[in-house]
N, C-alpha and C positions, 0 to 999 in steps of 0.2 A: 307510408312505406316503412317497413320494419327491417332494421339492420342490427347486427350484433357486433359489439366491440368488446374485446377482452381487456378487463381491468384487473391487474394482479392475477388471481387464479379463477375469476368468475367472469361469465359472459354478461355484458350489460346490454339490455334491449333498448334500442334507439328508435323512436317513432319520429320520422322526419318527412317533410314534404319533398316533392320532386325538386322544387326550386332550391331548398336547403342542401340537398345532396349534390346538385349541380355546382353550387357555390363552394361547398366544402371539398369535394373530390376533384373539382375542375374537369368534369366530363360532361358531354352533351348527350341528350337522348337522340338516337338516330331516328330517321323518318320511318314510320311503320313499326317501330320497336314496341313490343308490348311492355306494360308496366312490370310484369313478373321478370321478363328478360333483362330489363334495365336494373331492377333490384338485384338480380343475380350477378350482373356485371359489376355493380357498385359493391356488393358484398365481396366479390373476388378482389377488387382493388383494396378494400379494407383489410382482407386477409393478408394480402401481399405486403402492404405498407405498415399496418398498425398491429396486427395480431401476431407478430413475430415473437418468438420466445425471448430474444435478447432485450426486447422492450419491456417484458413482463417479469424479469428476474432481478430487478433492482433490489428487492428485499433479500435475495440470497447473498448479494455482495455486502450489503450494509446493515444486516439485521442486528449486528452487535454494536452499532453506533446509535446513540441517542436513546429514545424510548423503545426498548425491545419488548417483544411479547414474552410473557412468562411461559416457561416450558414446564410441563408436568413431569416430575421425576419420581421414581419408585424409592420409597424409603425402606429401611430394614423392617419396619413394623407393618408395611403394607398400606400405609396411608399415603395420600397424595401430598407432596410438598412441592413448592415452586422455587425455581431459580430466581434470585433477586434481580431486579432491573438495574441498569447501570446508574440511574439517578438515585437509587435507594442505598447504594453502598458508599462508604467514605473513601476507601482505597480503590481507585479505579485501575490500578496498575495491572491486575490479572487480565482485564479485558484487552489491554494493549501490549501485553508481554511479547507476543510474536512480532509485532510491528517494531517494537523497541529493539529486540535482539537482531532483527534483520538490518535495521538502520545502523546499529553498533558494528555489525560485521562489515557493512559497506564502508563505514567511516574508517575502520581499521585497515581495510584494503587500500583505501585512498592514501592514508598515512604511510602504509608500508611502501607503496609505489613511489611516493614523493621522497621518502627518506632513502630508499634504495637508489634513486637517481642521484641524490645529493652525496650520500656517504658510501655507497656500494652495499651489496647484499649482506656481507658478513657483519659489517659495522652497524648497519641498520637493524639486523637481527639482535645484535648485542644491546643496542640502545633501547629497542622496544621491549626486549625481554627483561631488562633491568628496570626500566622506567614504568612500563605498563603492566607487565605480568608479575611484577613484584618479586623477582628473584634478587637475591643479594649478589654482590660481585663474586663472593667466594663460591656460592652455589653455581653460578653461571660458569665460573672458571672450571669447576669440577665437571660440569656437563660437557664442555668443549675440550677439556683436557689440557688447559693452559694454566699458568700461575695466576693467582689473584692480582698480583702487581701488574702484570701485562694487561689483564682485563680492565683494571682500574684506570690505567693510562689511556687505553683505547676508548674507554667510556668518557673520560674527561676531554679527550681530543674531539670526540663526536659531539659532545655538548657544545664545545667552543665553535666547531664548524657549523652547527645548527644555529647558534646565536649569531654568528657572522652572516649566515645566509638570510636569516629572518631579522636583519637589523631594522632599526626604526625607519630608515629611508626606504628600504625595500617594502616594508609593510605599508607605509604611507602611499607609495607609488601603486601598490596593488589596490588600496582602498580608493584612490582617486581614479584608477583605471588607466594609468599610463603604461 
């Protein structure tokens, strides 16, 4: 009995006996059913369960991980040149740049939410702008229209409040799961 199973983008021909098909697909041949009708019913089950597109597009999702296939690119001279594989390059960062930027954005959102709960939105904005966005206190004061002295005091108070919140005891209790 000949059945077809899709592997990646190609159909693979399977020559199986009736007993192997019954064991694999867990179906029984009905009384008086012709071998062609049984093969057609078995092929229908294979189409329904195994030849779905979501089972065969693994390479679309993970083609940039591990040993990728070389892609032919057009060069300015009309000759074929190939994109290097990930294992051939020393700096692998360009392959993972979008993943890293997405994770960095998510981490910033988590930090922003936590700090805005602890400090309030204005003070959290001040702290993150000076600490992470690398504004000076004078630059940030000019942006919000306040004096540099006021911004400096608010910044120092925010740092003290964060240190108090994330004290050693609180950190240890979070690590231990209390």
